[in-house]
N, C-alpha and C positions, 0 to 999 in steps of 0.2 A: 744638348745645352745650346748648341749653335742655332737650331731651329727655334728654340724658345726665345733667344735673343732677337732673331730676325722678326718673329711674330710681334713681340712687344715694341721693338724699335720702329716698326712700321707705323705706329701711332704717333710718332714724334712731330709730324707736321713740317719737318724740315726737308726740303727737296734734295739737297746734296749730301745730307748727313743722316745716317741711321743711328739714332741714339735713344736712350730710355730716360725719361724725366723722373723727377723725385716722386711724384704721385704714383706713377706706375711701379717704381721700385717698392714703395710702401705696400701697394696692392699685391705685388708678387710675394713679398715676405709674409703677408697676411694669408694668402692662399696656401703657402707652404706650411702654415701653422706655427710660425716663429714669433710673430708679433701677436699680442693678445694672450700669450702664455708667459711664463716666467723666464723664458730663455733670453730674450733681449727686449729692450724698450725701443720705442720710436726714436728717442733722443740718442740712444747708443747707435742705432742704425744711421741716423743723421751724422753722427761723429765719424763713423767708418766711411760713409759716403763722402764726407768732406776730405778725408785722408786720401781717398781713391781718386777724386776728381781733380786733375791737375790744371785744367784749362781755366784761366782767369781773363782771357781776351774778350773784348767786347767788339765783335764784328758782325757782319750780316749773317754768317753761319756761326751762331753762338751756341756753344755746347757747355757754357759755364754751369748751368744747373742740370746738365744731362751727362750720362756716362755712355761711352762707346764700348766696343767689343772687349778690348783688353782690360778696360777699367771694370767691366761687368765681371770678368773672370777674377780679377783681383778682389773685387767686393765679395764674391762668394768665398774666397779663401780667407779674407779678413773676418767675415761673419762666422765661419767655421772655427777660426781661431778664438774668436770672442766667446763662442758657446762652449767649446771643448778644452782649449788649452788654458784659458784664464781660470777655469774651474778645476783644473788639474785632472780632468778625465783622461785626456791624452797628452802626450808630451812631444808629439811631432805634428808638423803641418800635414803630412801625408795621411796619417791616421785620422786626424780631425776632419780633413776635407773629405776623405772617403766616407766616413760615417755621416757627415752632413749631407753628402750627395745621396747616399742610400736611404737615409731616414727622412729627409725633408725635401731635397731638390727634385727627386724623381716624381713627386706629386705634381710639380709644376711643369717639368720637362716632358712628360708623356702626353 
């Protein structure tokens, strides 16, 4: 997962900050097979991304519309919760995150 984050965050264009932008996040979830199916919509992904992204500062190093490493991890857990816990397939974060990782995320992380 860390290597996947490093790969995608290298496209950020920011010199001092490795981060992943909104367009790359959407592409990642499309590659995983989550968007375009009935699992989640782009608007649901945007909502979860907004909950994850804490930075609202406008500085030279602006990550307002980008997520960094710990936010990337949180987004993965939030999306797994959206897919599995909100539909009552699993009742714990551990089970939903594990199934999300095995079923969808490994496509992207390998």
